[in-house]
Every structure is written in C-alpha cells, then in structure tokens.
N, C-alpha and C positions, 0 to 999 in steps of 0.2 A: 582635457580629453585629447587623446592622440588623434591626429588627423586621419590616420588609417582606419579608424572606427567610425568616422562620420558617414552617415548614410546607411550603415549596416544595421541589421536588426539584432536583437539581444541573443537569439539562438546562434546567429553567425559568430557573434562575439564569444559566446560560451564555447562553441566548437573550436574556434581559433585558439582559445586558452586551454583547451583540453578538458573542459568542465561540463560539457553538454550532457554526456551520458550520466554522470553523477547527479546533476541537477534534475534530470528527468526521472531517475530512479527514486530520488527523495520525494518528488512530487507524486509519482505513482503510488508509493507506499503510503503517503499521507491520505490520498484519496481512498485507497483500499481500507485503511484503518478507520477512516470516517464512515465509509459505507457499512462496514461490519458493525460498528458501534450504533449507527442509526437503525439498522435492521434489528439489532438486539433490543433497542429501546422500543421499536414498534411491536416486537413480540414479547415485550416485558420479560426478557431473559436476563438473569443476573450473570455475572462473570462465572460464578461457580456452576450454574446450570449450563451455560454455554460450553464450558470446559468439559463437563460431563458428556454433553451431546457429541462433542468432538472427540471424545475418548482420549483426552490429553490432560495435562496439568494446568492449573490456573496460571502458573508462571509462564507456560508456553503461550497461553492466551494473552497474557499481559504483553509479551514480546510482540505478538501479532498486532495488538491494538496500539502499540507504541509507534507513533509516526516517525520517530527518529531511528528506529531499529529496522534497517533495510534487509536483514538476513531472514527472509521468509521463504519457505519451500513451497513448491506446487502442491505437495501432499497436504501441507497445513492449510493452504488456501482451499483445496478441494474439501477437506474435512469441515472447514468453516461454512462453505457454501452448502454442503449437505445438511449440516446442523441447522441452517437457517431456511431449509427448504428451497434453496436456489441451486442453479447450475453455474459452474465456473466457466467463463468464456475468455480466452486470451487470443488476441489477434494482432497481426502486424498491419499497420496503416501507413 
C-alpha cells in the first residue's frame, strides 16, 4: 500500500483516484433497484403488472431493476413510485 493512503478513508481514496462519483452512482442504483423489487414483492406485483402500472415496457422495467444499469431517468423513477403508491424524494445531503 502506498504511504500516501495510510490513514485516509476509502471515500478519500476513491475521490483521489477519480472514482468516488461512479462508485456512489452504482451504490445508489443498487439501493433503488432493491427497494423497487422489495415493494413489488410486498404488493405481489409481477414485472408485467408493474410495467403496465408504469405505462412502460417490461424491458424498461428490467433495466430499472438491473442494479448494473445506471441509466435511469427521473421520469422512470417517478412512474415507478406512482405505480407503487409512493412518492419519489430526492435530496442532497
């Protein structure tokens, strides 16, 4: 390990390497995909039924539920929230 990284935290390391934003985006997308899938299970919604509620294709829903697919729009998230009877809230912390 390089001496320059001793004592620094992982976020600092990622930031110095230019990887922090990408790592955070991947983590956020995984959480969103997990939350949507869990809410679908709680409401006994199939992917087909969820896609119909969102007025989108099943393929689009599959992309939303794919933790590795980071390209999701606010409109898609809003449709998912509405389909699940939830409100979408995005905030900076």
